[in-house]
N, C-alpha and C positions, 0 to 999 in steps of 0.2 A: 161405763167409765168413758173418758175422753182424752184425747191427746191434744194439748194446747200448743199451737205454733205462734210466737211472737214474730210477726211479719212486717218488714218493711221493704219497699221494692228496691232492693240492692242485691249485689251477688251474695251477700251474708244471709239476707232475708230469703233468696231463693234456694240457698243451701239448707236452711231451716226447714222450708216448706217441703222441699224433697226428702229430707229425713223424716219429717213429720207424717208425710203420706206413707213412707216405708214403714215406720213405727206403728201407725194406725192399722195398717194392712196386717202386719206381723201380729199384733194384739187384738186384732178384729174388734177395734173400737172405732168410735166417731172421732172425727178430725174437727177442731175448732181452731180457725186462724183468726187471731186477733190483730187488726190493723187499725190503730187507733190515734187520731191526731190529738194535739193538745187543744183543749177547749179554749175557744176564743180566738184560735188562729185563722186568719183569713184564708191563708195558702198555706200548704204543708206539703212538702216533698215526700213526707213519710206515708202519705195516704196512696193507696194503689188505685189507678184509674178503673173505670167500669170494664174496660177492654182487658186490663191485667187481672181483675177479679174474675171474669169469665174464663180466662185461660187457667187461672189456678183451679177453678171449680171443674173444668173439663179434664184437667190433669189427675185431679183426685178421683173423680167418677170413673175415669178410663182405667185407673188402678183398682177399681172396685171398693173405694173408700166413701163413706157419707161424709159429707163436708158442709160446714157452716162458717161464713165470713161475718166477723162483726167489725163495724167500722164507726161505732160510737165514740165520740169525743171524750177524753178523760181529763180530769183536773189533777193537777199535782204531778208527782213523779211517775214515769212510765214503769220503772220497775215494781213500784207498789201497785200499779194497776194490773200488771201481768200476775203478780202474786195474788192479789184480791180476786181476779176472774178465775185464776186456777183453783182457789179455795171454794169459790161459789159453784163452780161446775163439777168440783171434785175431780180434777184432771190426776189421771194416773201418771203423767209425765208432762214436763214442760220442754219444749225444743225451742232454742235460741241459736242465732248465728253469732259467730264472734269475728271480730276484725282485729288486726295487729294494731296495737297502740304502744307507745313508748312507756316507760315507767313514769316519766314527767307529764306526759299526757294524761294518764290515768289520775295522777296526783291533782292536776289542776282542773280536769273536766269531770273527774269521777267515772264511773263504768257502770251502765245500767246493768251489763251482764253479770258483773261481779256482784252487785246488789241483789239480783235475782238469784244467782248460785248461794249467796250466804243468807238470804231471807226465805226462801221457798222451803216448805215443810214437806216437800214431795221431791222425787228424783228430777234432776235437769239434764237433759242431753244438750250438750254444746257443741256445735259443728263449725268448721270453717269452709269457706268456697273452695 
């Protein structure tokens, strides 16, 4: 089985990665880090740099966790992509980072985290930085 972490290079993403490494170690499972830009985006702040990816791999390996980083572009909604990948790899748990948003912000912008929590057919571990 696999622990899937939805990762972006933010404090929330780092909290999700840390929790994912701990969870993968506890379960003795592989860690899959999904860091996926939107298809067709010329530049994306959501994509981790090569140096950041190397640091993530080093942290996971230092904890004794086998890690894979996926940075393939996705089309459509990010929440749908996370749920799709979780199903494809038969993830035992999805780990996501949460940030504080006002109720109005959620209403206007939506919430990828909320959609993952509602749409996933497996456990979701949601963490804050």
